[in-house]
N, C-alpha and C positions, 0 to 999 in steps of 0.2 A: 439349143444355147443360143443366150444372146451372142450378139455381133460384139467380134473378140477385135479387142482394139489394137492399133500400130506398136504401142508400146509393149503389148503382152506377146503381139508376132512374134516381133522382133528379138525379146527374148528367148521363147521358146524356139526360134529357129537357129540362135547361137549357140544356144545350151544344146540342142541336136547335132550343130557339128560339132562341138567342144568333144560330144560324147566317143566322138569316135577315135578320137584324139588323145585322150585319156591315158596316161600310159601307167596309173597307179590302178593297181585291180580292186585297191578298197572303194579308193574315191568314184571309178568308173561304175559301180555296183551303185552306190550313192545316188550318182547322175543317173543312170537306169531306173531305178525307184521312182525319183523325181519328175520324170519326164515321163512314163508310162502307168498307165493303173496298171493294177496287180495281174490281171488276167490280160491285157493287152497282146495285141498281134501283130508282127510286119509279115508282109508278104513280099517275093521277092522271086524273079524269073522263078515260078513253079513251086516253089519253097516258104514254108509259115514257119516262123518262128513264133510259139506260144507260151502265155505267162512269164514272169518272172525272171525264173531260169534261165528260161530259153532263150531271152534277150540278152542277159548278161553273158551266155555263151556266145552268142551270136555277135555282139559288140565288140566283145575279147576277140575272136576268130578273125574278125575283119582288122581289127587293129593290129594284130600279132601277122597277120598278109600284107599288110598294106603300109600302114604306118612306122610301127616297131622296127620295119628294117630302113626305115630313111630314106625309100624310096618315093612316096608320096607324101603330100599334104591335105586333110580335108577341107573343103571349100565350099561355097555357095557361091552364087551369079549375083549377087545381092538384089534379087527380083523375088519379090515375093508376090504373091496373089491370095486372097481372102475371101472366101464365101459362108458367112455363118460360121457353121463348126468345122470346116474345112480349109486346110492351111496348103498351100501348092509351092513348091521353090527346087531349085534345081543342085542337087548336091555333088559334086565334083571330086577326083583326086586328080590334084596336079602334079605334075614331075616337082620333084625335091632339089636335084640336081642334075648336074650334066647340061648339054646343051639345048636341051629343051625346057630345062627347069621354067617353072611356073605358066607351062603349057597346061592346057586341058587332058589328061589320058585317058579317062572315063568319065560319065554324067547319065546321072538319072534323074527324072523326075520326082519327088516324092509329095504324095498327096497325104497328109496327116489327119484323120479325122478326130477331133477332141472331147472331151467330155466339157461340163462345165464349169470345170476348176481348170480349165486349159490343159488336163492330161492327155497322153495319145492314147485313144481307144483302139485306134487301127491304122498302119502305116505300110504304105503303098510304094514299092520303088518300081519305076518301068523305067529300064534303059534308053536312054538316045543315043550315047556314044559307046560303045563296047572298049575294053579294053584292049590294045593290039596284043598279037599274037608274039609271041614270047620267041 
C-alpha cells in the first residue's frame, strides 16, 4: 500500500472510534461495512471475529455492554502512529459518570492493517489496561 496520509488516518481513527458508540443498528452496520473489507477480521484476547456479520455482531455486543449502559464513552488517546499500511492507536473506555467521569477505565492498543482503499483487513486489540473487577 502507498503511504497513508495524515488526513486519511485521522478520518479512519475517528470513524473507528465512532462505530463503537453508534446507537442505531442500521447505521452501525453501514459503518462496519465502510470500515472493514467484507472478509475483514478482528483479533481480541484470543477471540476472532471474521467477516461482515461477525464484525457487526462484535461491535453491537460491545456497544450493548459498555456504551448503551451509559457507563462508558469510547475515546482514543490522540496519538496515532502510521507505517505504510499499519495504523496504531489506543482505544479507551472512559467512565461516563460518577466521581471517575472522564478517567480511563480500559485501554487497548489497536493495530489496523489497511488495504489500498484504507479499509481494514485485520484489526488487533492488545489490552494495556484491563477493566477493573466489578
